[in-house]
N, C-alpha and C positions, 0 to 999 in steps of 0.2 A: 504494500500500500504506500502511495506517496503521501497520503494524508489520513490521519485517524483522529476523530473527535470523540472524547469519552466523557460522559456524564457532565456535559458543559452547562453551567448555570451562569446567567448574567442578570444583575439587578441594576435598575435605574433608580437610585435612591432606595426607597423601601418597596418598590414594585419589582417583582421578579418577572423578567421578560423571556428568558430561556430556562426551561425546566429540565435540566439534565439530559440534553440531547446527545445522541450517538449517531455518527455517520462516518463513512469511509469512502475514499476515492482511490481508484487504482491508476497507476501511471498510464497516460494516453487516453483516458476516458473523457467523455462529456457527461457530467452529472448535473441534472437540473433539480432545483428546489422550488416546489409549487406551494401556493397557499394564498389566502386572502390577505388584504391589507391588514397590517397589525399582527400577522402570524409569527413574526420574528425572523423573517428571511434576511432582511438587510442587516439586522443586528448580528445574525450569524456571520455574514460576510465581513462586517466591520470588526468582529471579534477575531476572525481568522487572520486579518491583516494588521491587527494590533491597534486599531483605532478605539476599540472598546476592550476593557479589561474584564475577564471572567471573574466571578466571585468564587467559583470552584470548578473542578474538572480539569481536563488537560487537552492540549492540541499537540499531536505528534506529526512532524513533517520529516519524511524519510527516517522514521523511528526516533527522532530527537524532539524533545519538548521545545515549543516556541511560544507558548502562551504567556510567558513573562518577558518576552523580548519587546523593546520599543518598535514602533512601526517601521522606522527606517532600517532597523536590523532585519526585519522580516522581508523587506524589499531586497536587501542584500542576499537573503536566502532564495531569491528568485520567485517570490510570490508577489503579484501586483493585482490591483483592482481598478477597473473602470467603473466609477461609482454611479449610482442612480442620480439623474439630473445632470450628468456629464461633468459639471464643475470645472470647465475649462477656464483659462484666464483670458477674459474677453478683450482686455486692453493690450495683450501681447499677440504677436503674430503666430501663425500656424507653426512656423519653424521654432520659435521661442518656446511654445508650449511643448513641442516634441523634445527640445533640448532639456527641459525641466524633467521630463520623464526618465532621462538618462543620468540623473545627478549622482547616482552611485556607481556608474560605469567607470571601469578603470582602463579597459582596453579600447583605445581610440579606433583601431581597425574594426573591432567588433561593433562599435558605435556607428561607424559609417555603413557597415553592411546591414545593421538593423534599420537605419534610415532608408536605405535603398529598398529593403524588403517591405517596409511600411508604405512607401510610395508605389510599389508594385501592387500591394493589396488595395490601396486607396489612391488611384491616380488623381482623383480630385484634389487631394491634399497637396500633391506635387504641384498642381496647377496654381494652388492658392497659398503656397508656402510663405509668401511675403504679405499676405492679407491678414488684417486683424481678426482674431478668432471670433470676436463678438459679432462680426458681420456675416459669419457663415450661416447657412441654413441649418435647421435642426438635424437633418441627416448628416450633413458635413461635420457638425459639432460632435455627433456620436462617433463618426469615423475618427475624429481627432482624439476623442477621449480614449478609444480603444488603441489607437496608434501610440498615444502617450504612454499607456500602460505597457505596450510591447517594447518600448525603447530600452527597458532594463533587461531585455532578453529573458523573460520569465519562463519558468518551467510549469508554474501553476498560475492560471489567469482566472480572476474572479470577475464576473460580469453581472452587474445589477441593473436589471430592466433595460437592456440595450435597445428594445424596440419602442420604448415609451414615447408617445407623442409623434411617432413617425407614420407617414402614409404607408399603406401595405406594400407598395412596390419598393420603397426604401427599406422597410423592415426585412423583406425577403433578401435584399442585397446584403444587409448586415449579417443575416444568418448564413448566407452562402459563404461570406468571408470568415465567419466563426468556424465553419467546417474546414476551410482552408488552413486556418491557424492551427486547429487541432491536428490536421493531417501532417503539419510540419513537426509535430512532436510535443506540442503544448497541451497539457492537461487543463480542462476547463470546468469550472463550477459556474452554473448559469442560474440566476434568479430571473424569472420571467412571468409576467402576467398572462401572456399569450401561451396558454398551456399546451394547446395542440401543436403549435410549431416548435415549442421547446421539446416536447416529447418525441416528435419526429426527428429532431436533431440529436437528441441525447441517447446515451447507452443505457443509463439507469436514472431513476428519479426518486426523490423523497417528497412526501407531502407533509406540510407543517400546519398545525392548528393551535393557536393560543400558546405559542412557545414550546410546543412538543412535536416530535416526529410521530405521526400517526400511521404512516404507511411508507413502505419501501419496496421497490420491485424494479424489474426491467422496464425500460420506457415503453416497449411494445405491450407489455402486460398492463401497465397503467393506462395506456390508450384504450384498452378494452375493458377496464374495470368499471362496472356500472356506477360505483360511488364517485369515482373520478369523473366519469362522463357527466353525471348529473351535476356535480358541484363546480367543475372547471371547464367543461367542454360544451356547455350550452345545452346539455340534455340529449345530445345526439352525436353520432359518430362523424357525420359530415365527411369532408374530403381533405 
């Protein structure tokens, strides 16, 4: 396993948000986490990358505990997140945003090849590299958020709602690119409201409710599970 989460609990003040969750991710997988708003999905990702401290439990990455490391040390371990809402720096250029994603990079040759790869994945960013990020469209900003996360050459990429607010054609483009990223050897944990497209992309999935993992299965099995269909897939299998 590249990642193991054991009995993870998180409190916000006196309110418990995660109730002892367990999950595991194998090298090379795409694993999706489904759930309604407030289920604890984003808190899970933020805890994995060190932005939120667990109150108990542990996170093992390649067998070693990381749950006490500061966020920048976790980035150095090759774990990065493209957060919900993109959180790009609008007054900086596309190139400057990407450069910030590589702040821990030591190998300049590797940095150059990462940038070239990102421009291959997202040609639109290459065209707009000198443009202020705040003037990009929503889809372009999402490309930039993912590209910035990739600049540190991660082995584990955390994606929080990458299709949020995007037109369907742009969302499909983003998900095709996620598949390409995974095919290059990057393991992906995906939080996504569009459960159908997430499950079609993923190898396995977890379902969260009120800070607990209530279901785990292969993505194909979850697509056929009547409870998942009713709760997250619009009550029908669709296409």
